C-alpha positions in Angstrom: 0.1 0.0 0.0 2.0 2.8 -1.1 -0.5 5.6 -0.4 -3.9 6.5 1.2 -5.7 5.8 -2.1 -5.0 2.3 -2.5 -6.7 1.7 1.1 -10.4 1.1 0.6 -10.8 0.2 4.3 -9.3 0.2 7.8 -9.4 -2.4 10.3 -10.5 -1.3 13.9 -9.3 -3.0 17.0 -11.2 -5.8 18.2 -11.5 -6.0 21.9 -11.4 -9.8 21.9 -11.9 -12.8 19.5 -14.0 -14.9 22.0 -17.7 -14.7 20.8 -19.0 -14.4 24.3 -16.8 -11.6 25.4 -17.7 -9.7 22.0 -21.4 -9.9 23.1 -20.5 -8.8 26.6 -18.7 -5.9 25.1 -21.8 -5.2 22.9 -24.1 -5.1 25.7 -21.8 -3.2 28.0 -21.3 -0.4 25.4 -25.1 -0.5 24.6 -25.8 0.3 28.3 -23.4 3.2 28.2 -24.7 4.5 25.1 -28.3 4.4 26.3 -27.4 6.0 29.6 -25.9 8.8 27.8 -28.8 9.1 25.2 -31.2 9.1 28.2 -29.3 11.6 30.3 -28.5 14.0 27.4 -32.0 13.7 25.9 -33.6 14.4 29.2 -31.7 17.6 29.5 -32.3 18.8 26.1 -36.0 18.0 26.3 -36.4 19.7 29.8 -34.6 23.0 28.7 -36.5 23.1 25.5 -40.0 22.6 27.0 -39.5 24.7 30.3 -39.7 28.3 29.7 -38.2 28.9 33.1 -35.0 27.4 31.8 -34.7 29.8 28.6 -31.7 31.5 30.0 -28.1 31.8 28.8 -26.8 29.3 31.3 -29.3 26.6 30.1 -29.0 27.5 26.4 -25.3 26.8 26.5 -26.1 23.5 28.6 -28.5 22.3 25.7 -25.7 22.8 23.3 -23.3 21.0 25.5 -25.8 18.0 25.7 -26.2 18.0 21.9 -22.5 18.0 21.3 -22.2 15.1 23.9 -25.0 13.1 22.1 -23.1 13.7 18.9 -19.9 12.7 20.0 -20.7 9.5 21.6 -22.9 8.6 18.5 -19.8 8.8 16.2 -17.8 6.2 17.8 -19.9 3.9 19.8 -22.7 2.6 17.6 -19.9 1.4 15.1 -17.9 -0.4 17.8 -21.1 -2.0 18.9 -21.9 -3.1 15.4 -18.4 -4.6 15.0 -18.7 -6.6 18.2 -22.1 -7.9 17.2 -21.4 -8.9 13.8 -17.7 -10.0 14.5 -15.9 -7.7 12.2 -13.5 -4.9 12.2 -13.8 -3.3 9.0 -14.6 0.5 8.4 -14.4 2.0 4.9 -11.8 4.8 4.2 -14.5 7.4 3.7 -16.3 6.1 6.8 -13.0 6.4 8.8 -12.5 9.9 7.6 -16.0 11.0 8.3 -15.7 9.5 12.0 -12.4 11.4 12.5 -13.9 14.6 11.2 -17.0 14.4 13.2 -15.5 13.3 16.3 -12.8 15.9 16.2 -15.4 18.5 15.3 -17.8 17.8 18.2 -14.9 17.4 20.7 -13.3 20.6 19.7 -16.8 22.4 19.6 -17.3 21.3 23.1 -14.1 22.5 24.4 -14.8 25.9 22.9 -18.2 25.8 24.2 -17.0 25.1 27.9 -14.7 28.1 27.5 -18.0 30.2 26.6 -19.7 28.7 29.6 -16.8 29.8 31.9 -17.5 33.3 30.7 -21.1 32.9 31.4 -20.5 32.1 34.9 -18.0 34.9 35.3 -20.6 37.4 34.1 -23.3 35.9 36.3 -21.4 35.9 39.5 -18.8 38.9 39.1 -21.1 41.2 36.9 -24.5 40.4 37.5 -25.9 43.8 36.8 -24.6 43.9 33.3 -25.6 40.0 32.7 -28.6 40.9 30.5 -26.4 43.2 28.5 -23.4 41.3 28.0 -25.3 37.9 27.5 -28.4 38.8 25.6 -30.1 36.3 23.3 -28.1 37.5 20.1 -24.9 37.4 22.0 -25.5 34.0 23.1 -26.3 32.8 19.7 -23.2 34.2 18.3 -20.9 32.7 21.1 -22.4 29.3 20.5 -22.2 29.6 16.7 -18.5 30.6 17.2 -17.9 27.6 19.3 -19.5 25.3 16.6 -17.9 27.0 13.6 -14.4 26.9 15.2 -14.8 23.3 16.0 -15.8 22.5 12.5 -12.8 24.5 10.9 -10.4 23.0 13.4 -11.7 19.4 12.7 -11.5 19.9 8.7 -8.0 21.2 9.0 -6.8 18.4 11.1 -8.8 15.7 9.1 -7.4 16.9 5.9 -3.9 17.1 7.0 -4.1 13.5 8.3 -5.7 11.8 5.4 -3.4 13.7 2.9 -0.5 11.8 4.3 0.8 8.6 2.3 -0.3 5.6 4.3 2.1 2.5 3.8 2.3 0.8 7.1 -0.9 -1.3 6.7 -4.5 -0.5 7.5 -4.8 -1.8 10.9 -5.9 1.1 13.5 -4.9 0.1 16.9 -8.2 1.7 18.4 -11.8 0.9 18.5 -12.6 4.0 16.3 -10.6 5.9 13.9 -8.3 8.2 16.2 -5.8 10.6 14.6 -2.7 9.6 16.6 -3.3 6.0 15.4 -3.8 6.8 11.9 -0.6 8.7 11.9 1.3 5.7 12.9 0.5 4.2 9.6 2.1 7.0 7.5 5.1 6.5 5.4 6.6 9.7 6.5 8.0 11.3 9.4 4.7 13.2 10.5 6.5 15.3 13.1 7.4 18.2 10.9 4.2 17.9 8.9 2.2 18.2 12.0 4.2 20.8 13.8 2.4 23.8 12.7 -1.0 22.3 13.5 0.4 21.1 16.9 1.7 24.4 17.8 -1.3 26.1 16.6 -3.6 23.5 18.5 -1.2 23.9 21.9 -1.7 27.7 21.5 -5.5 27.6 21.0 -6.1 25.0 24.0 -3.6 26.6 26.1 -5.5 30.1 25.5 -8.7 28.6 26.3 -7.6 27.0 29.5 -5.9 30.1 30.7 -9.2 32.0 30.1 -11.2 29.3 32.2 -8.7 29.4 34.9 -8.6 33.2 35.2 -12.4 33.3 35.1 -12.7 30.8 38.0 -10.0 32.6 40.1 -12.2 36.0 39.7 -15.6 33.9 40.3 -14.1 32.3 43.6 -12.7 35.5 44.7 -16.3 37.2 44.3 -18.2 34.1 45.8 -15.9 34.1 48.9 -17.0 37.8 49.5 -20.6 37.0 49.4 -22.0 37.5 53.0 -24.5 35.0 53.3 -23.9 31.2 53.4 -27.2 30.7 51.2 -25.6 33.0 48.6 -22.2 31.3 48.4 -24.0 27.9 48.3 -26.1 29.0 45.4 -23.0 30.4 43.5 -21.0 27.4 44.2 -23.9 25.0 42.9 -24.0 26.9 39.6 -20.2 26.9 39.2 -18.8 23.5 40.6 -20.7 21.3 38.0 -19.1 23.2 35.1 -15.7 23.1 36.7 -16.0 19.4 37.0 -17.0 18.9 33.5 -14.2 21.0 32.4 -11.6 19.2 34.5 -13.0 15.7 33.4 -12.8 16.8 29.7 -9.5 18.3 29.8 -7.9 15.5 32.1 -9.2 12.6 29.7 -8.4 14.5 26.5 -5.0 15.3 27.3 -4.2 11.8 28.6 -5.3 10.5 25.2 -3.3 13.1 23.0 -0.6 14.8 25.1 0.8 11.7 27.0 4.5 10.9 26.7 5.3 8.4 24.2 7.2 6.5 26.9 4.0 5.5 28.7 2.1 4.7 25.6 1.0 1.1 24.9 -2.0 -0.4 23.1 -3.9 -1.3 26.5 -3.3 2.3 27.9 -4.4 3.8 24.6 -7.4 1.8 24.6 -8.4 2.7 28.2 -7.7 6.4 27.6 -10.0 6.4 24.6 -12.6 4.7 26.3 -12.5 7.2 29.1 -12.3 10.4 27.2 -14.8 9.2 24.6 -17.5 7.8 26.6 -17.3 9.1 30.3 -17.8 12.7 29.7 -21.0 12.4 27.6 -22.5 10.0 30.1 -21.4 11.7 33.3 -22.2 15.3 32.3 -25.9 15.2 32.6 -25.4 13.5 36.0 -23.0 16.0 37.2 -25.2 18.9 36.1 -28.4 17.6 37.5 -27.2 16.7 40.8 -25.8 20.1 41.6 -28.5 22.1 40.0 -31.8 22.6 41.8 -33.6 24.2 39.0 -32.8 21.6 36.6 -33.8 18.9 39.0 -37.3 20.7 39.8 -37.8 20.9 36.0 -36.9 17.3 35.6 
């Protein structure tokens, strides 16, 4: 296989060759997938139907749930189908589409979490200007910017990845098409090719991370100045779920993409992939609903 054009399909990682364990993997993934569908679907339906939740915070939360549903639906159903039908194949086009969609949804989620940090900052630190700074038009523009940035970011990475000549076989050591695993199949040294994108990505990710951290420094300073214990509790109940989701998202994503090669192994890569692709979409609804009294009442 001299280049990507000669590859018509990729072979995804099989969790096991034992039929009983394949079916166990199918039912386990099905349970996780249904839990994510139920949790995020309930949040989307509740926010859409309850007029009391038509505020900027819940508008962004609705967008987050849509992104979570999309990201887990991009990878898990194909993995379940492969286990159920005892196959590993995914077409070249399907693999490229999966990479683009997954990267788009995950990138858009990170940008949206950055926007949500700004929403929390304005709500706690500048409550008198909240309606002005976060009007309906501003919220739509910020959400659209998160989605649009994620799409452009995904197209850039996908085009760069699949323009490389692939001559190291077609076996992807992951249960879905993941960029680091596809780069391992390239004939070329991808470091120089990827350096510009890596530098740009690092700058973008670090910039969003610094913005989120600075926002929360200001938030916690403002919260600690609130005289009443009830007021502090309400402020923390609004901010802590978002901080937990940001921490979960960043920690699992960085473990998958930024870990040192010295600690990389197929089994470890598989664990990281399962965690960052499936845990946040499944746990996000639970984290938000447990700490948010308004959402619990609406549910």
